[in-house]
C-alpha positions, 0 to 999 in steps of 0.5 A: 324074082324066086316064085313058089306056088303052094298047091294043095286040097282046100277044104269046104267050109272050114277056115281054120283047116285051110289057114292051119294048111297055109301056115304050115306050107308057108313055114316049110317053104318061105327060105329064099324065096321073093313071092309065095302064091295061094289058090283061089277061094281058100277060105271056104272053097265052094261051099256056096251055099253056105257062104252067106253065113260062113264068109268073112266080113270084109277082108280083114280077117283074112288080110291080118292072118296073111299079113302076119305071116308076111311080116313072119317070114318076110315074104311077099304073098299073092294071096289067092282069093277068098269069099268076101262078105260086103253090104253090097254082096259076096264077092270072090276077092283077090289080094296081095300083101307085101313082105312087111305086112302091107296091103299091096291090092285087091280086086274082085272076079269079074266073070262068075261061072254059070255052070257052077252057079256062081251068080246065084251065090256070088256077086261079080266085080265091075272092073278088071284087075288093075296093075300094082307092083310087088317090089317095083315090078309091075304084076296083076292077079286074075282069078279062074274063070276070068282067064277065059276072057283075054281083054282081062288080062289086057287091060292090066297089061296095058296098065304095065303089067310083066307078071299075071298071077291067076289063082284058080280052082280049075277041074279037070274036065277042062284042064286042056283049056287050063294048059292052052289059056295060060300059055295064050295069055303069056304070048299075047300079052309077052308076059310071065304067067303064074298059075295056082290051081287047087287040087281034090274032090268036092260037090257043088250046089247043082250036084256035080262032083268035080275034081280040081286038076292042079298042074299050077305052072310058070309060063315064060313070056315066049309061051314055054312052061318053065315048071309044072305041077302034077294033079296031087298037093305040090309045092313048085318053085322057079326064078324068073327074069323080068328083063325077058318080058322086055325082051320078048315085047322088043322082038315081036311088038305086038303091043306097040299098036296100042301106043299108036 
């Protein structure tokens, strides 16, 4: 399975600029690739105070655009996450699309970041991410802060996930945590972890200025970092062998306790 991660600087409150960037990057990077991965909240970034006016109603607009790109370039897209306005609130919603444009999965960010005042502007998801399949491989998708909660990842692994995609806007302040937690989720679940982060600087509603850390990466089930980006806009690529998940789980059968 060949994967490319698109690490780029999301433009706050500028949907057209962000979708133009995604179109350009996919056009340049789709060849001989199975899956392309996008970062968290790519439609408007963390323009939290403006989301009530800006956020797309439902997933329809974002899905139609990503679905069109998937069909055009014959590529599966783990489509990061977007601000998603519904009758029940504004959610941070991750979704994925198959190469034929079919909708594969969606899930809402479960744990909102109190340090960034997310609970004031977003509604938390009520269920942990579920397992779904991309071309026969069981995978799941986590959103940023949910990485800090091991039970979120474990739930989908118990359903069969062999790859966990993490989409994020993680800051430089907690870069050490980012690197440790990605490897920890891979080791404890004996699965691949594919993480796509944002880069650049932004001012948040509480007047904090944050710099996003980049360092998107792909981690082997053993915890080895197979490839890692820097802190600038960058595209990274890696081929993974899903059979190595089963080998790792057989060699160190810690997950067997859940089958007793």
